[in-house]
N, C-alpha and C positions, 0 to 999 in steps of 0.2 A: 195238386198245388196248395203252397202253404197259406194259412189264414192271412198272412200279411199281404201276399199278393192280391187275393180277393178282396181284402180291405182297400187297397190301393185302387183296384179296378172301380169298386163302388164309390170311393171318394172322388176319383175323377169323373165319374158320372154325375156324382152330386154337384160338382163345380161346374160341369157343361150345362146340366139343366138349369142351375141357378143363373148362369150367364144368359140362357135363352129367355129365362123368365123375365130378366130386366130389360132385355131388348124388345120384347113384344109387348104390344099395348091392346091386343085383340081379347075376345072372350076366352080363348084357349089358354090365358094364364091360369086359369082355375085348373085346368087339367094338368098343367106343368106343375101347379102347386102339390096337386094329388100325387103326381108321379116323384116329385122330389121327396115328399113325406115318407113314401113307401121306400124309397131307397135309403133314407136315413133310418127307417125302421129296422131294414135288414142290416145296416150297418152296425146296429146294436146287438146283433146274433149272428154275426159273420161266422163264428166257430160251429154254428148248426145250420149253415145255408143249405137249402135243398133246391132241387130242381124245380118245384112248383113255386119257389120264389121268384125264380127267374122267369118262369113262364108268367107269374103275374106282371112282372115289369114289361115283359115283352107286349102282353095283351095290352096294358095301358099305353104303350109307345105306338101301337097300331092304330090307335084312333085320334091321334093328334097329328095335324098336318105340320110336317116339318120341311125345310129346305133338304135337298137331296144329300148334302154334305152333312148336315146335322144328323139326320136319320141314319146315314152309314156309319158315323163315328160312335154314335150311341149303340148301334146293333152290333159293331165290333167290340165293345167292351162287354156286352151280354154274352157274345160268342166266347170271349176270353174267360168269362165265369164259367160257362158250360164246359169249357176245356178243363178248367181247374176241378171241375166235379167228375170228369171223365165221362160227360154226357153229351159229347158232339158227334154227330154223324157225318160222314164225308159229304152227304148232301148238304148238310148245313154249311160247310166251310166252301163248297162249290158255289153255292148260291152267294156267298159273301164275297167271292173273288170278282172283282170287275173285269170287262173286257179289257184290252189294250187301248191306250189313249194316245193322241197326238203327242209325239215326243222326237227327240232326235233319230230315235231308232225304234223300229217295230220288227216283230219275229214272228216266223210261222214254220210250217213242216214243207219240206220239199222231199216226197218220198218218205224215208224214215230218218230224215236229217234235219236239224234245226238251223234255218237261215235267216239271213236279214232280208226283210220284204219292204216292198215300196209302200208308200202311202199316197194314195190319189189325192191330187190337189182339188181341194173343195172352195167354192166360193158360191156366193148367191146368184141365183139365176140372173137377175137384173145387172149384176156386176160382172157377168163372166167375160164379155168382150173387152172391157176396161182392164180386168186383170191379166187377160192374155196379152193384151198390148202392151201393159207395163211390164210383164216379164218379157216379151219379145224386145222391148226396148233396152232392158238390162242386159240381156244375153248379147244383144248386138254390140253395145257399149263394151261389154266385157271383153269381146275380141279385140277391139281397138286397144283397151288398156292392156291386155297382154301384150300386143305388139310393142307399144311404148316401153313396157317394163324390160322386154327382150333386149330393146336397143340402149337401155339405161345402164348405169352402174351401182343399181340398187342393190341391197343385200339379199342373198339367196332366200332368206326367210320370208322376206317381203313377196318376192316373185312366187314362191311356192304357195303363199297363202292366198294369193289373188288367182292363181291356177287352180287350187282346189275349190275356190268359190266358182270360177267358171265352169268347172267339171260338174258341180251340182246344179248349177243354172241350166246347163244344156242336157242334163240327165231328166229333170223335172220328175224326180221320184219322191221328193219329200221337202216341202217348203219349209219345215222347221229346220232341216238341214243347211237349206240356203241361209235363213237367218241367222244361224249359230255360226256358219262359215263366214258369213258377212261380218259378224260381230268380231270374229277373230281378225279378219282383215282390218278393221278399224282400229283394233288395239295395236297390231303390228305397227300399222300407219303412223299412229301416235308416238310410237317409240323410236320410229326412224325420221321423224319430220325433218331433224336438222342436217339429215344427209341427202335430202331431196331438193330439187329446184322448185321454186314457189310455183311453176307451172304443172309440173308432174304432181306435186303435193296436192294441188287444187283438183286436177284430173281425178285422183284416187280418192280424195274426200268426197267429191260430188258422186264418183260411182257408189260408195258406200251408201250415200243418201238415198240414191236412185234404187238400189236393191232394197233397202229397207222399206221404202215407199211401194215398190212392187210386192214384196211379201205382205205387207199390211193388206193387200186386197184380198187375201186367203184366210179364210175361217180359221184353219188349224194354227197358223201364226199368231193371230190375234188372241185365239184362245191360250195358247202357249204363254205369250208374253203377258197375258192378264193374271194366269195362274201362278206365275213366279213370285216366290216369297223368299224373304232372307231368313237364314238360320245361322246359329254361331259358328265361327271357324272351327272349334272343337269338334262338332257335329260333321262338318264338312270333311274333316281329317278322318274322321272315323270312317265314313262312308267310303272315302277314297282308298284308304288302306284295305278295307274289305273288298272293295272292286278290284284292286291289285291282285289280290290273293285270288279272286275269282277268275280272272283273265288267266292267270297261270294255269289253274286247274282245267279251265274249259279248254285250252289248247291242245291237252291231253287225251280229249274226248273224242272218239271216231264219230259218234252221232252228232256232232256240232260242227257246223261249217267254219272255217278260220275266221270269216267275217263277222261273226258273233263276237269273238274274243277281240277282234279288232275294233268293233263298234264300241265295245266297253272300254277298250284302252283309249280311244277317242274322247270320250266323254269324261273320263276321269282326267285326262290330260287338260282338258278345259278348266276344271275346278282347281288344277294346281299352279295355274297362272297367278301371279301376284295381284293382276287386276280382276281376278274372276268375280262375277256378280251373280245375282239371284237366278239369271237365265241359265248360267253355266250350271248352278246346283239343279235346277229343274231338268236340264238335259241328263244329268246324271241320275237323278232320284226317278225320273219319268222313265227312263231306259231300263233301269234295273226293275221298276214295277212291271214293266211290258214283259220282262223275261219271267219273273214270277208269275205273272197272269198266265202266259202260255204253258209254262211247266206244269202250274198246280192244276189248270183245267184239263189238261191232257192226261195227268196222273190220276185224277179223281174221276174223270168222266166214266160212265158205264159203258159208253160206246165211243170207239174211236176207229179210225180209218185202218189201224192194224196194231197188233199186240207190240209189234217192234216200236211204234211211236210210244207207247206208254212206258216202256222200258228206257227209252232214251229221256222221256220227261222226268222218270223217277231218278235217272242219273244226275239229271241237271239239278234236281231238288236236293239231292244228296250233297251236290257241290255247292249250292247256294247256302245250305245249312251249315256246311263246314266253314264258308267264308264270312258268314253274317256274325260278327261279335256284337257283344252286349251294347257296346258303344253305337254301332251301325243301327242296331235294332231301336236304341233309343232316339237316333237321329230321325228314323223314319217316322216316329210318333210325333215330330215337330212340322212335319210335311202334310199340309191339309190335303185331305183325300188319299193318305198313304198309310192310315192307321190299320188298314186290314192285313197290311204284312205282318204286324206283329202276331195278330190272331192265327195267320196262316203259319207262321214259322212255330208258333206253340203247338198247333196241331200236329204239324208233320214230327216234331220233335217228340211229341207224346207218342204219336203211333209208331215211330221207330223203336222207341223204348219198350213198347208193349208187343213188338212183334217177336214171336218166339223164334228162337235160333233154329236153324235147320238140323235135321238128325245128323249124326256123324256115321 
């Protein structure tokens, strides 16, 4: 890695530690001052940066209590420096790659094939009966809504949107999908408002509200909604274009179920709507992170269920690397909690370059 890139990583670390220092009022601000002073010292000798310099920063970092997100972001910057010095082991990357998180889609292996997997509906014990009743009510009303739409002269797009939502309600496989498909229904409904009778419009509007209320009873939807953040449209466009290329390549891979490419096609479609918001962006970035997580952990793990799975994971990694443009990578850096993607990409690209060619 060129000194300029190492300098950028150190500068970003200096900025983040400075921000944390300003936000905290406890006695650990002294530790943060020491950490920042060390970062600034190393910035002055970046051309001669050595692994012991990074190790010293890691040691200082280990004794300061951080929020999980802050600790992960700083650790990923340090991992990036180790990659720059070619001093990063697969175990380091494996430790830095998080597990899959609540998102529009999660992935797993079925035999030696990557597939879309269900996400159990989770709620607090004391809220379980209320949550189940709310979901039952939304599902039951959805049947009535479907019947009314079938008898109306509404647009096919509106009818299809509510049918897709009802399918997700009845499947009960992923509450984030329920919320996102419901958001799509609300969006299509607003666009068709002038074509509907007041009675039908009110029925559909109240159904959308009922579904959101039901989804809010579940932990994964609440967490997903709270974690959504806005990023600039250029970054969203870069991620979308990267994902479109990824979808095309995944469709040709025998080790990847067609539903995987379809899932990515769905989330990228949400971001391309003119009314797309931060939830649509999180649906895309969260789904991409989950695919990266599965592939990276499976490719790096010492033990997997079969060698075939590892080969499939490596093929997906190669596809992800080919599709991830510089713009998409920069966009991930703007998504809280997704900073590890940049480190992971750098590691696998470095590993690919350093792999000797097979004998002829």
